N, C-alpha and C positions, 0 to 999 in steps of 0.2 A: 496778317499785315500785308499791305500793298507796298512792294519794294521794287525799286529800280536800281539796276547796276549799270553804270556807264563804263564801257570797255569790256570787250569779250576776249581779252588775252587770257593768259594762264590763271591769274588771280580772279579776274572778273567772272570767267566762265565757271570756275569751281565754286566760287562764292554764291553766284546766282543759282546754280543747280542745287547746291546743298540747302540753301534757304527754301527753295521750292519743295525739296524733298521733305522738309519738316512742316509742310502745309501752308506756306505763304504763297501769295500770288506775285510772281516775279517777272519783270520785263528787263531783258538785257539789251542794251543799246550800243551800237557801234557806228562809226561813220563809214566803215568799209562795207559797201554794198555786197561785194563778192563774198566776204566772210559771212555776212548775215544770210545771204542766199544759201550758202553751204550748210549753215546751221539749221535753216528751215527745211533743208532736204535731209536732215539727220546726219550730216557729215561733220565730224569733229576735227577742227584744224590743228589740234595738238594731240600728242599721245600721252595719256594719263590713264593707268589701269582703273577700270570701273566707271570712268566718266561717260563714255558713249552710252552705256546701258542706262545710267541714271538720267541723262539728258532725254533719251528716248522715252523713258517711263514718265517723266514729269511733263513732257510735251503732250504725250497721249492723255494725261490727266488734266491738261489745259491749265496747269499752274505755272508753266514756263514758256515765255514767248520771246522772240527775237525781232528787233526792228531797227531801222535807221531814223525813225520819226521821233525826234527829241521831244517835241511838244506833247505828243500822245503818251510818251513814256513818263514824263516828269509831272504832268498836271495831276494825276491821281495819287502820286507816290507819297506815302507817309515817311519813308526813309529812302534816301538816295545815297548809294555807295559809289564813290569815285575810285575806279580801278584802272585808270589810264597809266600808260607807261611813263616812267621818269628816268630815262636813260642817262648814262654818264656823259657829261659835256667834255669839251676839250680841256677844261681846267680840273676835271675830276669831280666837280660838283654835280648834283642832280639837275637835269634839264626839266624845268617845270612848265615849259611852254604849252604842252598839251593839256596840262591840268588847268592852267589859267584860261585857255580857250574854252574848255568845258564849263568852268565856273561862270564865265561871262555869258555863255550860251544858255544856261539854265536859269539864271537869276529871275528873268521875267516870268517864268512859268511856275515857280515854287508856290506850293500851298503855304499859308501863313504858319501852319503848325508843323511843316516838314522839317526833318532832321537831315542835314547833309553830313555824310561821314567819309573821311578820307581813308581808303583802304590801301591806296598806293603808298609806297615807301617815299617819304618826303622829309626834307631837312627840318630840324627843330626850329619852330617858329612859323611854319607854314600855316598851321591852323589859325593862328592869330591874324595873319595876313589875309587868309581866305575869309575869315569872319568880317574883317574890315571891308573887304572888297564887296561882299554880298550886302553889307549894311549900306554902302554907298550906292549900290545899284538898285536896291529894293526900297530904300528909305525906311527900313525897320530893322529891329534886331532879329537875327536868324540863329537858330541852333546849329552849331558846327561842332562835330565830334571827330576824334581820331580813333581808329580801330586797326592797328597794324596786324598784318597776317604773318603767321609762322608756319606756312605750308612747306613741306618738303616735296620736291618733284619726285614722282614715283609712288608717293603715299599720301597725296594731297587730300583725297576723299577721307581716308582714315583720320588724318590730322584734323580736318575740319569737323568731322562728325564726333570725334573723341579727342578734343584738344587737351593739352597739358594745362592750359589756362587761357582765358580770354582777357585781353587787355583793352580798355577803352579810356580815352582821354576826354573829359567833359568839363564844362564850366557851370552846369546846373545839375543838381542831384536828380531832378526829374528826367533829364535826358538819359542819365545813366540807368535809371530804372526801366525806361522804355527799351534800351538796348539789352538790359539784363533779361527782360521778358522774351525778347527775340532769341536770345542765345540759350534760354533755359532747357530746351529739348536736347541740347548738346552737353549739358552739364549735370546730367542725372547721376553720375558717379562721384559727385561732390568735388569736382575740379573747380578751382577758384575763378570767380569773376572779379577782376581787379580794376576798380575805377580810380583814376588819378587825373592829374592835370594833363591837358593836351600836350604840353611840352615834354612831360615825363613819358607819356605814351609814345610820342615820336622818337624820343631818345632810346626807349626800351628796345625798339626794333633794331636800331643800329648797333647798340651795345651787345645784343644777343648774337647777331651775325658776326660782329667783330671778335667776340670771345670764342665762338666756334671756329672761326678762321684761324685764330691764334693757336688753338689746340692742334689744328692740322699742320700749320707751319712749324710748330714746336716739335711734333713727333717726326716730321720730315727732316728737320735739321739734326735731330738726335739719330735718325737712321743713317744719315750721311756720316756722322761721327762714328757710329758703330762699325761701318764698313772700314773705316781707316784704322780702327783700334781692335778689330778682331771680335767684336761683339755681335750678337744676333738681336736685332731690334724686336723681333717677335717675342723672344724671351724677356727682354727688358720691358716690353709693353705689358706682358702678363705680370711681371714683377711689380710694376707700379699700379696697374689697373685694379688690383684687388684692394688697394688702399681706398677706403670709403670716401676719402677727401678728393680723390682723383677720378676713379671710375674708368670705364673703357670707351665711352662714346667719343667719337671723332679722334680716336688715337690709333688709326690705321695708317701706316706709312704708305706713300704712293708717289705719284708724279705731279702732285699739286691739285688744288681745288679750282673749279671753274663755275660755269653757270651764270645766271642772270643776277644773282643776289650778292654772294660773298665778295667777289672782286669789286663790284660797283659800290657796295655799301661801305667796305673798308676805306676805299678811296674818298668817298663822300664824307666820311667821318674825319678823315685826315684833313680834308678841305675845310670842314666846319671848325675843327680845332685851330687851324692856322688863322682863320678869319677872326677868331676870338682870342688870339694871343697865347694859345697853348701849343707847345711843341709836342706833337704826337709821336714820340720816339718808338714806342712799342708798335703802334699801328703801321708806321712806315716800315719797320723791320718785318712785320708779318707779310706785307705786300711784296717787299723785296725778296724775302725767302721764297715766297710762292712763285714769283717770276723765275727765280733761279731753279727751283725744283722742276719746273716744266721743261728745263733743258737737261735734267739728269739723264734721261733716256738717250738724248742726243750724244752726250759725253760718253756713255757706255758703248753705244753703237760705233761712234767714231773711233774710239780706242780699239775696239775689237777688230775693226776693218782697216786700221792704220790710216784712216781718212780716205780710203779708196772705195767710194760707194758707186761711182759711175758704172752703170750696167748691172749693178746688183739688184736683186728683187727682194724687197722687204714686205712681208705681210703684216698687217695691223689688224688685231682683233679689238674692237671697241672704239667708237668714234664719239658717242655722247659723253658729256662731262661726268655722268654717273649712270648707273643702270636704271631701268624702268622709266626712261624718258627719251625723247628724240631731240632734246635740247643740246646744241653744239656750241652755244655761246661761251667763249673763253675756254673751250675744251682743250686739255693738254694734248690730245691726239692731233689737233690741227697745227700746233707748234712743231710737232715731229714731222707731219706731212710736208709742211712748208720747207723745212730743212732738207728732207730727203729729196724733194723735187729740185731744190737748188743744187744738190750734190749730183744730180743726174741719175738717181736711182729710179727703178720701177716700183710702183707701190700698189699692192693688192690690199683691198680693205673689206672688212665685214663688220656689220653691226645689226642687231635684230630690228632696230627702229629708226636709226638716224641716217641711213644711207641716202635717202631722198634729199635731206637737208644738205648733206655733204656734196652730193652731186650738183645741187643748185649753186654751190659755191665754187667747186673745182671743175665741173664739166667732165670732159673725157680725159683729163690729165691722170686719172686714177683708173684702176681696174676694180669694178664693183662685183663682189662675189656673193651669191645667194646663200651659200653655206660656209661655215668656218673652214672646213677642210679644203674647199675649193680654193680659198685664198692661199693655202700653203703649197700649191702645186709649183714646184721649181723654185721655191723661196730659199734665199740664202740666210734668212733669219725671220723670226716672228717677234713682234713687239705687242704685248698685251697692255692696253691702255684703259680699259673699262672692265669692271668686275661683273659682267653679265653672268647669270647662271649658266648660259650656253657654253661658257668656257671653263667651268669649274671642274668638270670630270670628262675630259676628252679621251679619245682612244689614242693613247700615247704611241703605240706601235704604228698606227696609221699615220700619225703626225710625222714620225721618224721616216716612214717610207715616202711620204709626199714631198718632203723638203729636200732641196739640193744639199743643204748642210744643216744639221740638227742644232741650231742655235736659237735659244729662246731668251728674250729680254722681258722679264715679267714685272711690269710696272705696278702690279697690284698684289704681289706675293700670294698668288693663287695656289702655287704648288710647293711641295717640300723639296729642298735642295738634294737631299739624299736619294729621293725617288728619281729625280731627273738624272742624277749622276749614274744611278744603277741602270737606267734605260739608255744611257749613252749620249745624253744631250749635253751641250755646253749651256750652262744656265746662269743667267745674271738676274738678280732680284734687287729689292730695295732694302738696304740696311742689314744684309746678310752676306756671308762670304760667297763668292762665285765658285762654281764647280765645273768640272769637265775640262 
């Protein structure tokens, strides 16, 4: 099939590359000439394991091209995927201005049999508005479908190539069948292709992210309660996770969720509920708990140092909102960094992938360290904010020797309290008793 993907951000680039890898001819379009130039030089603007190699392979096979020429990209396309950004606006709702700009720009170039598919996360009802907008501009009925993405940063290639399910929202069965044929190479293990109304498909994306966010906020709130009542959240997590009705996924306590999806989508769903006269009490609580959880590490550090952080050196391991990505959007580490700088502390940071993005935001306010151990030199404490594999099994004796004082605030529960106590560390984690 001849496919065009508009937008070469995280979703668009992964989508276009994976479709090309299954034998389709794919054109990826973006208005950012510098980004397109980088892609045509083989440079990938985001970090996603396996993506660079797949882009290179499909460019060499001439199945994947990048351009800013909208006319050349749209005219031959049988299916056009819209993968532009829909960031959070000041009200919490999704900002669709980029989407509408694209829709208005492609209308004149569409083939009569083309299918336009929204891949971007959009409010419920957007498909219907898009359909009406294209009808007004083309003077004919156009096929408009919804196809929400469920990609996890850090494993997006695997998620796309081996999905749990594919969800599409269509108004004609024939459109659903075309999309089914497109996705068949990825559904060979009998994973379901779920066709439904566009409104249901749009809602499915928000509900999925809201439920996963709820699990995270719930376990974090229970972790805070465990600390007050003498329990160990890791034991509790095991105690509930073996219940088949509950499971273990997304039940790891920590310092809150971040990224480009969960915070934005929960708030957008809150906004949609309010607009339709429904009070979203649970969703509001999920968001509020997460905001508070991002300050849990601050509270622990402030208590330990009696609020006297000026002149102290704090090392931070992990800046991205999760491992296997360089994405720092709404990352809990940034909340901690902002507070430490306000307190007059010196901050040493390390992250395997996200340091360039952090440097672009903070400049020389921080000390950037090429290796985790380098960040510990002369540190009065270490805060672990992202569970990268680099931090899972450090040389504890070397850590002890590098630090001015052996204090560890483990926001991801990477280590066992009894181990840290035996080695002489003062150790604070999430939902477990402090030691040392």
